[in-house]
C-alpha positions as CSV (number, residue, x, y, z in Angstrom):
1,M,17.9,-73.2,-21.3
2,L,18.6,-69.5,-20.3
3,R,22.0,-69.2,-18.7
4,A,22.9,-66.4,-16.2
5,D,26.0,-65.7,-18.0
6,A,23.8,-64.8,-21.1
7,L,22.5,-61.8,-19.1
8,V,25.6,-59.7,-19.6
9,R,25.0,-55.9,-20.0
10,R,24.1,-55.0,-23.5
11,S,26.3,-52.7,-25.3
12,D,23.5,-50.6,-26.7
13,N,22.1,-50.0,-23.0
14,R,18.8,-51.5,-24.0
15,R,17.2,-53.9,-21.4
16,N,17.7,-57.6,-21.5
17,L,14.6,-59.8,-22.3
18,Y,15.3,-61.9,-19.4
19,S,15.9,-60.9,-15.8
20,P,18.1,-62.9,-13.3
21,R,14.7,-64.2,-11.7
22,D,13.4,-65.2,-15.1
23,V,16.8,-67.3,-15.5
24,L,16.3,-69.1,-12.1
25,R,12.5,-69.7,-12.9
26,Y,13.1,-71.3,-16.2
27,Q,16.1,-73.2,-14.9
28,R,13.9,-74.7,-12.0
29,T,11.2,-75.8,-14.6
30,A,13.7,-77.4,-16.8
31,I,15.0,-79.3,-14.0
32,R,11.6,-80.4,-12.8
33,Q,10.7,-81.6,-16.3
34,S,13.8,-83.3,-16.8
35,V,13.5,-85.4,-13.5
36,D,9.9,-86.0,-14.6
37,L,10.8,-87.5,-18.0
38,L,13.6,-89.7,-16.6
39,A,11.4,-91.0,-13.7
40,Q,8.7,-91.9,-16.5
41,G,11.3,-94.0,-18.2
42,R,11.7,-91.5,-21.1
43,M,15.1,-90.4,-22.6
44,L,16.6,-87.0,-21.9
45,V,19.4,-85.5,-23.9
46,M,21.7,-83.2,-22.0
47,F,25.0,-81.1,-23.0
48,P,26.5,-81.0,-19.6
49,E,29.3,-78.9,-21.1
50,G,27.0,-76.0,-21.0
51,Y,27.8,-74.7,-24.5
52,P,27.6,-76.0,-28.0
53,N,30.2,-75.2,-30.5
54,V,27.5,-73.5,-32.7
55,D,26.1,-71.3,-29.9
56,P,25.3,-68.0,-32.0
57,T,25.5,-65.7,-29.0
58,Y,28.2,-66.7,-26.7
59,S,30.6,-69.6,-25.8
60,P,33.4,-69.4,-23.6
61,K,35.4,-71.9,-26.0
62,S,38.5,-70.2,-27.9
63,D,38.4,-73.1,-30.4
64,P,35.6,-75.3,-31.7
65,E,38.1,-78.5,-30.6
66,E,38.2,-77.0,-27.1
67,F,36.5,-79.4,-24.5
68,L,35.0,-77.6,-21.5
69,R,34.7,-79.2,-17.9
70,L,31.3,-80.9,-17.5
71,K,28.9,-79.4,-14.9
72,S,27.5,-81.5,-12.4
73,G,23.9,-80.6,-12.6
74,F,23.0,-83.7,-14.8
75,V,24.0,-85.9,-11.7
76,K,21.7,-84.1,-9.4
77,I,18.9,-84.6,-12.1
78,V,19.7,-88.3,-12.5
79,S,19.9,-88.8,-8.8
80,A,16.4,-87.1,-8.3
81,A,15.0,-89.2,-10.9
82,Q,16.2,-92.4,-9.7
83,R,14.9,-91.5,-6.1
84,R,11.5,-90.9,-7.6
85,A,11.4,-94.0,-9.9
86,N,13.1,-96.1,-7.3
87,K,15.4,-97.6,-10.0
88,T,18.7,-96.9,-11.3
89,I,18.8,-94.9,-14.5
90,P,21.8,-95.2,-17.0
91,I,23.7,-92.4,-18.5
92,I,24.6,-92.9,-22.2
93,P,27.7,-91.0,-23.0
94,A,27.8,-89.3,-26.4
95,G,30.5,-87.4,-28.3
96,F,30.3,-85.3,-31.4
97,H,33.3,-84.6,-33.7
98,Y,33.1,-82.2,-36.5
99,T,34.4,-82.2,-39.9
100,R,35.0,-78.8,-41.4
101,G,33.6,-78.0,-44.7
102,T,30.7,-76.6,-46.5
103,P,28.4,-77.5,-44.6
104,W,30.3,-78.9,-41.5
105,I,29.4,-82.5,-40.9
106,A,28.8,-83.5,-37.2
107,H,29.7,-87.4,-36.3
108,L,27.9,-88.6,-33.3
109,R,29.0,-91.7,-31.3
110,F,27.5,-93.3,-28.3
111,G,29.1,-95.1,-25.6
112,A,28.2,-97.9,-23.1
113,P,25.7,-97.0,-20.3
114,I,27.1,-95.8,-17.1
115,R,25.2,-96.4,-14.1
116,S,25.4,-94.8,-10.5
117,D,23.8,-96.3,-7.6
118,N,25.7,-94.2,-5.2
119,P,24.5,-90.5,-5.3
120,R,27.1,-89.6,-3.1
121,A,29.8,-90.4,-5.7
122,K,28.8,-87.2,-7.7
123,K,32.4,-86.2,-8.4
124,D,33.6,-89.5,-9.6
125,L,30.4,-90.1,-11.9
126,V,31.1,-86.6,-13.5
127,E,34.7,-87.6,-14.1
128,Q,33.7,-90.9,-15.7
129,V,31.3,-89.4,-18.0
130,E,33.6,-86.7,-18.9
131,S,36.3,-89.2,-19.7
132,A,33.8,-91.1,-22.0
133,V,32.5,-88.2,-23.6
134,K,36.2,-86.9,-24.4
135,K,37.1,-90.2,-26.0
136,L,33.8,-90.5,-28.0
137,S,34.6,-86.9,-29.3
138,E,38.0,-87.8,-30.9
139,S,38.3,-88.0,-34.5
140,T,39.1,-91.5,-35.7
């Protein structure tokens, strides 16, 4: 996924590989494909925080333990897929916790499905998923 903030001006004054128009085109394609997968009853993994801890180019995180607010795009994708499939699509929250070392070890935990039959409750759904992911990401 291309992100608009990845298009910062290069320090060497060379041209970026992608334009803002490219980013928009790729994002629209990704959203369309995501809705298609979910409407077909297939699984889709999304990272609504927007930045992995291991992003080699940029992350707004100042610390690997920092948790960014979830972006609401996943709710729009699920809502569109539910309308197309005419059924409720569950959201399975997942959380990562890392053990530092050589190599680092990633621990992945899955939570109970979260369902939303009300597409107007976007803010509540984002908060519910964010709370579940935070809890699942805590070390035990």
